[in-house]
C-alpha positions in Angstrom: 138.1 114.5 107.3 138.0 115.7 110.9 135.1 114.9 113.1 134.0 117.2 115.9 131.1 117.5 118.4 128.9 120.5 118.6 127.8 121.9 122.0 124.6 119.9 121.4 126.6 116.6 121.3 126.0 116.2 117.5 128.8 114.8 115.4 129.7 117.0 112.4 132.6 117.4 109.9 134.9 120.3 110.7 134.3 123.1 108.1 131.1 121.5 106.8 128.4 122.8 109.2 126.9 126.0 110.4 127.8 127.6 113.7 124.1 128.0 114.4 124.2 124.3 115.3 126.3 125.2 118.4 123.4 127.1 119.8 120.6 124.6 119.6 120.0 121.0 118.4 119.7 120.6 114.6 116.2 119.2 114.8 115.0 122.2 116.8 116.5 124.7 114.3 115.2 122.8 111.3 111.6 122.9 112.5 111.7 126.6 111.8 114.3 126.7 109.0 112.8 123.9 107.0 109.4 123.4 108.5 107.7 120.6 110.4 106.4 119.2 107.2 107.0 119.5 103.5 104.6 119.4 100.5 103.6 115.9 99.5 104.5 114.3 96.1 107.5 116.7 95.5 111.1 116.2 94.6 113.5 118.2 96.8 116.9 119.2 95.6 118.9 119.8 98.9 122.0 121.9 98.6 124.4 121.1 101.4 123.5 118.8 104.3 125.1 120.3 107.4 127.3 117.2 107.7 124.3 115.0 107.3 122.2 116.5 110.1 119.8 117.9 107.5 119.5 114.4 106.0 118.5 113.0 109.4 115.8 115.7 109.9 114.4 115.2 106.4 114.2 111.5 107.0 112.2 112.2 110.2 109.5 114.2 108.4 109.5 112.6 104.9 106.3 111.0 103.5 105.9 108.3 100.9 105.5 110.5 97.8 108.5 112.7 98.4 112.0 112.2 96.9 115.2 113.9 97.9 118.4 114.6 96.0 121.2 115.8 98.4 124.2 117.6 97.0 127.4 118.3 99.0 131.2 118.0 98.9 132.8 114.5 98.4 133.9 114.4 102.1 130.4 114.9 103.3 128.9 112.5 100.9 131.4 109.8 102.0 130.6 110.6 105.6 126.9 110.3 105.1 127.3 107.0 103.2 129.2 105.5 106.0 127.3 106.7 109.0 123.8 106.5 107.5 124.1 103.2 105.7 121.0 101.8 107.2 118.9 104.9 106.6 119.9 104.8 102.9 119.1 101.1 102.5 116.2 100.4 104.8 114.0 103.6 105.2 111.2 102.7 102.8 109.5 106.1 103.1 112.7 108.1 102.6 113.9 108.0 99.0 117.3 109.7 98.8 120.0 110.1 96.2 123.4 111.6 97.0 125.6 113.6 94.7 128.7 115.7 95.0 128.6 119.2 93.6 130.8 118.1 90.8 128.6 115.2 89.9 125.2 116.9 90.1 123.5 118.8 87.3 119.8 119.6 87.1 119.6 118.1 83.6 120.1 114.7 85.2 116.7 115.0 86.8 115.1 114.7 83.4 116.3 111.1 83.3 116.2 110.0 87.0 113.0 111.8 88.2 111.1 112.7 85.0 107.7 112.1 86.6 108.4 114.9 89.1 110.0 117.2 86.6 107.2 116.9 84.0 104.8 118.2 86.7 107.1 121.0 87.7 107.1 119.4 91.1 110.7 120.2 92.0 111.6 122.4 95.0 115.0 123.7 96.1 116.0 123.4 99.7 119.2 124.8 101.1 121.1 123.9 104.3 122.2 126.3 107.0 125.8 126.1 105.8 124.8 126.8 102.2 122.8 129.9 103.1 125.6 131.2 105.3 128.0 130.9 102.3 131.2 130.9 104.3 134.5 129.3 103.6 134.3 126.4 101.1 130.6 127.1 100.5 131.1 130.7 99.5 129.4 131.7 96.3 127.7 128.3 95.8 124.3 129.4 96.9 123.9 132.2 94.4 125.3 130.0 91.6 123.0 127.1 92.3 119.9 129.3 92.6 120.7 130.7 89.2 121.1 127.2 87.8 117.8 126.2 89.4 116.0 129.2 88.0 117.2 128.3 84.5 116.2 124.7 85.1 112.7 125.8 86.1 112.3 127.6 82.8 113.8 124.7 80.9 111.2 122.2 82.2 110.7 118.8 80.7 107.6 119.8 78.9 109.7 122.3 76.9 112.7 120.0 76.6 110.7 117.1 75.1 108.6 119.1 72.7 111.4 119.2 70.2 111.6 115.4 70.1 107.8 115.2 70.0 107.4 117.7 67.3 110.1 116.0 65.2 108.3 112.7 65.5 105.0 114.3 64.7 106.5 115.6 61.4 107.9 112.1 60.7 104.4 110.8 61.0 102.7 113.4 58.8 102.6 111.1 55.8 100.6 108.6 57.8 98.1 111.1 59.3 95.7 111.0 56.4 92.3 110.7 58.0 91.5 112.8 61.1 89.2 111.4 63.8 86.7 114.1 62.9 85.6 112.2 59.7 83.8 109.7 62.0 82.8 112.1 64.8 79.6 111.0 66.6 79.3 107.8 64.4 78.9 105.6 67.5 75.8 107.4 68.7 73.0 105.1 69.8 72.2 102.5 72.5 75.4 100.4 72.3 77.8 101.1 75.2 81.6 100.8 75.1 84.2 99.3 77.2 87.7 100.7 77.5 90.4 98.1 78.3 93.6 99.2 80.1 96.4 97.1 81.3 95.6 97.2 85.0 95.1 94.1 87.1 91.2 94.4 87.1 91.3 93.4 83.4 91.3 89.8 84.5 87.9 90.2 86.2 86.1 91.1 82.9 87.7 88.7 80.4 85.2 85.9 80.7 82.2 88.3 80.6 83.6 90.2 77.6 84.3 87.0 75.6 80.6 86.3 75.7 79.4 89.9 75.1 82.0 91.3 72.7 79.3 91.4 69.9 77.1 93.7 72.0 79.6 96.4 73.1 82.2 98.6 71.4 85.7 97.6 72.6 88.5 100.2 72.9 91.8 98.7 73.8 95.3 99.9 74.6 97.7 98.3 72.0 99.9 96.7 74.7 97.1 94.3 75.8 96.5 92.9 72.3 98.6 89.8 73.2 96.1 89.0 76.0 93.1 89.7 73.7 94.5 87.3 71.1 94.9 84.6 73.8 91.3 85.1 75.0 89.7 85.3 71.6 88.5 88.9 72.0 88.6 91.3 69.0 88.8 95.0 69.8 87.0 97.5 67.6 89.5 100.3 68.2 93.2 99.9 69.2 95.0 103.0 70.6 98.6 103.9 70.2 99.9 107.2 71.4 103.3 106.8 73.1 106.3 107.7 70.9 108.8 105.5 72.7 110.6 102.9 70.5 109.7 100.2 73.0 106.0 100.7 72.1 106.6 98.5 69.0 107.8 95.7 71.3 104.8 96.2 73.6 102.3 96.5 70.8 103.4 94.3 67.9 100.6 91.7 68.6 98.2 94.3 67.3 99.1 93.4 63.8 96.9 90.3 64.3 93.8 92.6 64.2 94.6 94.6 61.0 91.6 93.3 59.1 89.1 93.6 62.0 90.1 96.7 64.1 90.7 100.4 63.5 94.0 101.8 64.7 93.6 105.2 66.5 96.8 107.2 67.0 97.9 110.5 68.4 100.2 112.7 66.4 103.5 111.3 67.5 103.4 107.5 67.9 106.5 105.5 67.1 106.7 105.8 63.3 107.6 102.2 62.4 104.6 100.9 64.4 102.0 102.7 62.3 103.8 102.6 59.0 103.5 98.8 59.0 99.8 98.7 59.8 97.8 97.6 56.8 94.3 98.2 58.2 92.2 101.3 58.6 93.6 104.0 60.8 92.7 107.5 62.1 94.4 110.0 64.3 93.6 112.6 66.9 95.1 116.1 67.4 96.9 117.8 64.5 99.1 116.7 61.5 101.6 119.6 62.1 102.9 121.0 65.4 101.6 124.5 64.7 98.0 125.7 64.8 97.9 127.8 61.6 96.0 126.1 58.9 95.3 123.1 61.1 92.6 120.6 60.4 89.4 120.3 62.5 90.0 117.4 64.8 89.6 116.1 68.4 92.4 117.1 70.7 92.9 114.0 72.9 94.3 114.4 76.4 97.0 112.2 77.9 99.2 111.2 79.7 98.2 107.5 79.2 96.7 105.7 76.2 93.6 105.0 78.3 93.2 108.7 79.1 93.3 109.5 75.4 90.9 106.7 74.4 88.6 107.9 77.1 88.0 111.2 75.4 87.9 109.6 71.9 85.1 107.2 72.9 83.1 110.2 74.0 83.9 112.2 70.8 82.7 109.3 68.7 79.3 109.4 70.4 79.5 106.5 72.9 76.6 107.1 75.4 78.0 104.9 78.2 81.6 103.9 78.8 82.8 101.1 81.1 86.3 101.0 82.4 88.2 97.7 82.9 91.9 97.5 83.7 91.8 101.2 84.3 92.7 101.1 88.0 95.2 104.0 88.6 96.4 102.0 91.6 97.8 98.7 92.8 96.0 95.7 94.4 96.5 95.1 98.1 99.2 92.6 97.0 101.1 95.3 95.1 100.1 94.0 91.6 99.8 96.7 89.0 99.4 94.9 85.7 97.0 92.3 84.3 98.1 88.7 84.6 99.0 88.3 80.9 101.4 91.2 80.8 105.2 91.0 80.4 105.5 92.8 83.8 103.6 90.0 85.5 105.6 87.4 83.6 108.8 88.9 85.0 107.2 89.5 88.5 107.7 93.2 87.9 105.8 95.6 90.1 106.1 99.4 90.0 107.3 101.3 93.0 104.6 102.7 95.3 105.1 106.5 95.8 101.8 107.7 97.1 98.2 106.7 98.1 94.7 106.9 96.7 91.2 106.0 97.8 89.3 103.2 96.0 85.6 102.8 95.5 85.4 100.6 98.6 86.7 103.6 100.6 90.1 101.9 101.3 93.5 103.6 101.1 95.5 101.9 98.3 99.0 102.3 97.0 99.8 103.9 93.7 102.6 105.8 92.0 103.0 109.4 90.8 102.4 108.6 87.1 99.1 106.8 87.8 98.1 109.3 90.4 98.5 112.1 87.9 96.7 110.2 85.2 93.8 109.7 87.6 93.7 113.5 88.4 93.9 114.4 84.7 91.1 112.0 83.8 88.9 113.6 86.4 89.6 117.1 84.9 89.1 115.7 81.4 85.7 114.3 82.3 84.6 117.7 83.5 85.6 119.3 80.2 83.9 116.5 78.2 80.7 116.9 80.1 80.4 120.5 79.0 80.0 119.4 75.3 78.6 115.9 75.9 76.5 116.2 79.1 74.8 112.8 78.4 78.2 111.0 78.5 78.2 108.4 81.4 81.2 106.5 82.7 81.5 103.6 85.2 84.4 101.6 86.5 83.9 97.9 86.7 86.4 97.5 89.6 85.5 98.7 93.1 89.2 98.4 93.9 90.1 101.1 91.4 91.2 104.6 92.5 88.0 106.6 92.8 87.5 109.4 90.2 84.8 112.1 90.8 82.1 111.7 88.2 82.8 108.0 87.6 80.9 105.5 89.6 81.5 101.8 90.3 79.3 99.4 88.3 78.8 95.8 89.2 79.4 93.7 86.1 76.5 91.4 86.8 74.0 94.3 86.7 74.9 95.4 83.1 72.3 94.6 80.5 73.3 94.7 76.9 71.1 94.8 73.8 72.0 94.7 70.1 72.7 97.2 67.4 76.5 96.9 67.1 77.9 97.0 63.6 81.3 96.0 62.0 83.4 99.2 62.3 85.8 98.3 59.6 83.0 97.8 57.1 81.0 100.8 58.3 84.0 103.2 58.1 85.8 101.8 55.1 84.6 104.7 52.9 85.5 107.4 55.4 88.9 105.9 56.1 89.6 104.5 52.7 93.2 104.0 51.7 94.3 103.0 48.2 96.6 104.1 45.5 94.3 106.8 44.4 93.6 108.3 47.8 97.2 108.0 48.8 98.4 109.9 45.7 95.8 112.6 46.3 96.8 112.9 50.0 100.6 113.0 49.4 100.1 115.6 46.7 98.0 117.7 49.1 100.6 117.2 51.8 103.3 118.4 49.5 101.5 121.6 49.0 100.9 122.0 52.7 104.6 121.5 53.4 105.6 124.1 50.8 103.1 126.6 52.3 104.5 126.1 55.8 108.1 126.3 54.5 107.5 129.7 53.1 106.0 130.9 56.4 109.0 129.5 58.4 111.5 130.9 55.9 110.0 134.4 56.4 110.4 133.9 60.2 114.1 133.0 59.7 114.7 136.1 57.5 112.8 138.6 59.8 114.4 137.2 63.0 117.9 137.6 61.5 117.1 141.3 60.9 115.9 141.5 64.5 119.1 139.9 65.8 121.2 142.4 63.9 119.2 145.3 65.3 119.4 143.9 68.8 123.2 143.5 68.8 123.8 147.1 67.8 121.0 148.6 69.9 123.3 150.5 72.3 126.4 150.8 70.2 125.7 154.4 69.2 124.0 156.6 71.8 123.3 159.4 69.3 121.0 157.0 67.3 119.7 155.0 70.3 116.1 156.3 70.2 115.8 155.5 66.5 117.3 152.1 67.0 114.9 151.2 69.8 112.0 152.2 67.6 113.3 150.1 64.7 113.9 147.0 66.8 110.5 147.3 68.5 108.9 147.7 65.1 110.7 144.6 63.9 109.5 142.7 67.0 105.9 143.7 66.3 106.2 142.6 62.7 107.6 139.2 63.7 105.0 138.7 66.4 102.3 139.3 63.8 104.0 136.8 61.4 104.3 134.1 64.1 100.8 134.7 65.4 99.3 132.2 67.7 102.2 129.7 67.2 104.7 131.7 69.3 104.6 129.2 72.1 105.1 126.3 69.7 108.3 127.9 68.4 109.4 128.7 71.9 109.0 125.0 72.9 110.8 123.8 69.9 113.7 126.2 70.2 113.9 126.5 74.0 117.7 126.0 74.2 118.3 128.9 71.8 116.0 131.1 73.9 117.9 130.3 77.0 121.4 130.4 75.5 120.9 134.0 74.3 120.2 135.2 77.9 123.3 136.5 79.7 123.7 137.5 83.3 123.5 141.3 84.0 127.0 142.4 85.0 126.1 145.5 87.1 123.1 147.5 88.3 123.9 150.5 86.1 123.8 148.3 83.0 120.7 146.5 84.2 117.9 148.1 82.2 119.9 148.2 78.9 121.3 144.8 79.2 118.0 143.2 80.3 116.3 144.8 77.3 119.0 143.5 74.9 118.9 140.1 76.5 115.2 139.8 76.1 115.3 140.9 72.4 118.2 138.6 71.6 116.3 135.7 73.3 113.1 136.6 71.3 114.8 136.9 67.9 117.4 134.2 68.4 115.0 131.7 69.7 112.5 132.2 66.8 115.4 132.0 64.3 116.7 128.7 65.6 113.2 127.2 66.0 112.1 128.1 62.5 115.3 127.0 61.0 115.0 123.6 62.8 111.5 123.1 61.6 112.6 123.9 58.0 115.2 121.2 58.3 112.6 118.6 59.4 110.2 119.7 56.6 113.1 119.0 54.1 113.1 115.4 55.4 109.4 115.3 55.2 109.5 116.3 51.5 111.9 113.4 50.9 109.4 111.0 52.5 106.5 112.4 50.5 108.6 111.9 47.3 109.1 108.2 48.3 105.5 107.7 49.1 104.6 108.9 45.6 107.2 106.6 44.2 105.6 103.7 46.1 102.4 104.3 44.2 104.0 104.3 40.7 103.5 100.9 39.0 106.8 101.3 37.2 108.9 101.6 40.4 111.5 98.9 40.8 110.5 96.5 43.6 114.1 96.0 44.5 114.4 99.8 45.2 111.3 99.6 47.4 112.7 96.6 49.3 116.0 98.4 49.9 114.2 101.5 51.3 111.9 99.5 53.6 114.8 97.5 55.0 117.0 100.5 55.4 114.2 102.3 57.4 113.4 99.1 59.4 109.9 98.8 58.2 109.8 95.4 56.4 106.1 95.1 57.2 105.5 98.0 54.9 105.6 95.3 52.1 102.2 93.9 53.4 100.7 97.4 53.5 101.9 98.0 50.0 100.5 94.6 48.9 97.1 95.3 50.5 96.5 98.8 49.1 98.9 99.7 46.2 100.5 96.7 44.5 99.3 95.7 41.0 99.8 92.0 41.5 99.3 89.3 44.1 101.9 88.3 46.7 102.6 85.0 44.9 103.6 87.0 41.8 106.2 89.0 43.7 107.5 85.8 45.4 108.0 84.3 41.9 109.7 87.3 40.4 111.6 88.6 43.5 112.1 85.5 45.8 115.2 86.9 47.5 113.7 90.3 48.3 110.3 88.9 49.5 112.0 86.3 51.7 114.2 89.0 53.2 111.1 91.2 54.0 109.1 88.3 55.4 112.0 87.1 57.7 112.7 90.6 58.9 109.1 91.4 59.8 108.6 88.0 61.4 111.7 88.6 63.5 110.4 92.1 64.5 107.1 90.6 65.6 108.6 87.8 67.7 111.9 89.2 69.1 111.7 90.2 72.8 115.4 91.2 73.2 114.6 94.9 73.7 111.9 94.2 76.2 114.1 91.8 78.2 116.9 94.3 78.3 114.5 97.0 79.4 113.2 94.9 82.2 116.6 93.9 83.4 117.3 97.6 84.0 113.9 98.2 85.7 114.1 95.7 88.4 113.6 97.2 91.9 116.7 98.0 93.9 117.5 95.6 96.8 115.9 98.1 99.3 112.5 97.9 97.5 112.6 94.1 97.5 113.4 94.0 101.2 110.5 96.3 102.0 108.1 94.1 100.0 109.4 91.0 101.7 109.0 92.6 105.1 105.4 93.6 104.3 104.6 90.0 103.1 106.3 88.4 106.1 104.4 90.6 108.6 101.2 89.7 106.8 102.1 86.0 106.9 101.7 85.7 103.1 104.1 83.0 102.2 102.9 82.9 98.5 103.8 86.6 98.2 107.3 85.8 99.5 107.6 83.0 97.0 106.5 85.3 94.2 109.2 87.9 95.2 111.8 85.1 95.4 110.9 84.0 91.8 111.5 87.6 90.6 114.8 87.8 92.5 115.9 84.7 90.7 115.8 86.5 87.4 118.3 89.2 88.5 122.0 88.5 88.3 123.6 90.6 91.1 125.2 89.8 94.4 123.1 92.3 96.3 119.8 90.8 95.0 121.2 87.3 95.7 121.5 88.1 99.3 118.0 89.5 99.4 116.9 86.2 97.9 118.6 84.5 100.8 116.4 86.6 103.1 113.3 85.5 101.2 114.3 81.8 101.6 114.7 82.3 105.3 111.3 84.1 105.6 109.7 81.3 103.6 111.1 78.7 106.0 109.8 80.7 109.0 106.3 81.0 107.5 106.3 77.2 107.0 107.1 76.8 110.7 110.6 75.4 110.1 112.2 77.9 112.5 115.3 76.0 113.4 116.2 75.5 109.7 115.5 79.2 109.1 118.0 80.1 111.9 120.6 77.8 110.5 120.0 79.3 107.0 120.5 82.9 108.3 123.7 82.0 110.1 125.0 80.2 107.1 124.4 83.0 104.5 125.8 85.7 106.8 128.4 84.0 109.1 130.3 87.3 109.8 127.2 89.2 110.8 127.7 91.9 108.2 124.4 92.0 106.4 122.0 94.3 108.2 118.7 92.9 106.9 119.7 89.3 107.6 120.7 90.1 111.2 117.5 92.1 111.6 115.5 89.0 110.7 117.8 86.7 112.7 117.7 88.2 116.2 114.0 87.9 117.0 114.0 84.4 115.6 117.0 83.4 117.8 115.3 84.8 120.9 112.1 83.0 120.2 114.1 79.7 120.0 115.9 80.6 123.2 119.2 80.9 121.4 120.0 84.0 123.4 123.7 84.1 122.6 123.0 84.1 118.8 120.3 86.8 119.3 122.7 89.0 121.2 125.4 88.5 118.6 123.0 89.7 115.9 121.9 92.7 118.0 125.5 93.6 118.7 126.3 93.5 115.0 123.2 95.6 114.2 124.3 98.2 116.8 127.7 98.5 115.2 126.0 99.0 111.8 123.3 101.3 113.0 123.3 102.9 116.5 119.5 103.0 116.5 119.6 99.3 117.4 121.4 100.1 120.7 118.3 100.5 122.9 117.0 97.1 121.7 120.4 95.6 122.4 120.4 97.1 125.8 116.9 95.9 126.6 117.9 92.3 125.6 121.0 92.5 127.9 118.8 93.6 130.8 116.4 90.6 130.2 119.4 88.3 130.3 120.8 89.9 133.5 123.8 91.6 131.9 123.2 94.9 133.5 126.6 96.5 133.2 126.8 95.7 129.5 123.3 97.1 129.2 124.3 100.4 130.8 127.3 100.7 128.5 125.0 100.1 125.5 122.5 102.7 126.6 125.2 105.3 127.2 126.6 104.7 123.7 123.2 105.6 122.1 123.8 109.0 120.4 120.2 110.1 120.6 120.0 109.5 124.3 119.1 113.1 125.1 116.5 113.2 122.4 114.7 109.9 123.2 112.7 110.3 126.5 111.8 106.6 126.9 115.4 105.3 126.4 116.7 107.9 128.8 114.1 106.8 131.4 115.1 103.1 130.9 118.8 104.0 131.6 118.0 106.0 134.7 115.8 103.2 136.0 118.5 100.7 135.4 121.1 102.8 137.2 118.8 103.2 140.2 118.2 99.4 140.3 122.0 98.9 140.3 122.3 101.4 143.2 124.3 103.8 141.1 122.4 106.8 142.4 125.1 109.4 141.7 125.2 108.4 138.0 121.4 108.5 137.8 121.3 112.0 139.3 124.0 113.2 136.9 122.0 111.8 134.0 118.8 113.3 135.3 120.4 116.8 135.6 121.6 116.7 132.0 118.2 115.5 130.9 116.4 118.4 132.5 118.6 120.8 130.5 117.8 119.1 127.1 115.1 120.9 125.1 114.3 117.6 123.2 113.3 115.6 126.3 109.6 115.4 127.3 110.0 117.1 130.7 106.5 116.2 131.8 107.1 112.6 131.1 110.4 112.7 132.8 109.0 114.4 135.9 106.2 111.8 136.1 108.9 109.1 136.1 110.9 110.9 138.9 107.7 111.2 140.9 107.1 107.5 140.5 110.6 106.7 141.7 110.2 109.0 144.8 106.9 107.4 145.7 108.5 103.9 145.5 111.3 105.1 147.8 108.8 106.4 150.3 107.0 103.0 150.4 110.3 101.3 151.0 
């Protein structure tokens, strides 16, 4: 790794930068090459870094909602990691990840930055050296652009559809009653309240406890624990997320099985709804495809509150109040209601962007919440077209403002009567017993057979198309006839697939992509492109239909078991083994409630071992928090995020906030977080006014002056206590870790009369000819020290720098000259 200096006095790695950087400073070039600003709330994949100079520029223009993934060779990544350590750790607005070309693949973004990928908010940036494509970078630009193109086609919405569709089919046996059977049944004068998990939920709890019999209550399943504690019973509980952890977040909902109706989407986590013994209904469709689909409400996401929002309107609610639906954080950074597991673990989400609340204040939020807010706004516009009388108000003036939704003061709400018991009212429409279950599973079996025949035809016809496509240009004498034949087959298959083409594309996207091959030459382009397109079309449909058929085979097996559950002669031991094997021991209680021929005590008497096993397993599932704790241990903020939060709290003089962060840090077992906890302890001492103890603490936890954020906190404290030597030691250490501290170090040396050392510190500053104010300070100091020749030399070089404010510099020179004339 050989370092060299460009003609612009910028340090680069030999062989890893563009020769254009010899002609002008990197920041000047990048203003044109990259732009003076980049789109907000985007993820940028940066190929090559020009030896880190592009990283510096991006840091200078980055905004809070942007993220950057920089990819380069190992030598460059190591160089950046060493020379920009502070930037990587401390710059709160600049979220950067570094990868080597060997380490990085676009697929990894699905896991690390899913919130950006799902919005298709990923942009490719290339460095100067990457675009030039010389030497070691030769060929990389073309290859990575092709990979990025494929990645753009293979977006997360396509990628995750297969998992979603599979889970939807797993749930089909439980999707018996569509929401449409109770459409409009809440029409009248009674308003509704939608309860989310945001911090403003705390504000309405007391009011809601006294008024719950006068208002329909829609609640996200994850807040059921809080509702149990407060003695509030929801009318409708929403579950839409298919993640396995939703069981752990939502298991308290089983306490409401006799009093609430469960509302699901098409792909919730199957064990969660299979063990619900109460009434339930679903939105959207039972099968992934549109053909033969039932009439139902298509709820919009991406959050459970977004979905319940539309469902409340569909059911006829005239006025909907929002509580705990904030789409932003409080001024203290709180983003969950006080009874949540996040609050229990002092867990706050990272702030990526900003929103405006109903008070007109700018508040912090993240990309997911910001998108949910935008989608809710768009959803309301659509709902208003069909239900113009639908009114919505938010009960929190600190919530992110949504057009069409107004703030409503809780004290001004006047409630009447007329609310009925939804379970009793809808028992007939949503009935579930052995008779209705048998009828539904038999109907479902017929539906599955019907869809299987359709998919089997797609498999057969697509195979024919694949054969025709492979041999399309093998015999030029028959080429015209072959083209007609393959296009006829394509038309036939398109008609067979109908409106569900996109569904099959989404399910079989990998097959669609894998059949595409790069065109080898321009002369072959038209033929090869045609063949590629046809192979992608037929091959993708073949794999997708075959995959769906496989899942329908599993669904047939589940239907067979459901019919077996109903039969009075089925061996209870066999049922127990199935429930335990599929991790749904709570299904026993569903079976007891709706199907069993005898009472629970009878089964306990006849099958004590099996019943005890089921009871213990279900009780463990409802109380075990191992999965949640493991998830939270992985979700804790990195040290950099904690440091930022501590600095904000310290500058605002909020000692309690510092203490809260310290409690959260105590839950994390890592050396890096332990050192941040030491910073929090020192800050707490300072805010208590125990400055001497704080200084001793900082010196004790970092005696070798190696931890940047400790030394950053130490030096101003030392100077305030007139411990000048300790302050200078800290600044000297900081300057060695990050050259941006050199001007501050030099200023302190000047104050203490160490002028020669100050001049040396100023001269060591690498951005001297880019920072007008620092340059002026050095020239002034040289003049004061009677080193006129050095000052003139420095001034001459400054005049030649395009990054120095020449007007400001000339003004300073004029001031010096006028002072000389007075003398």
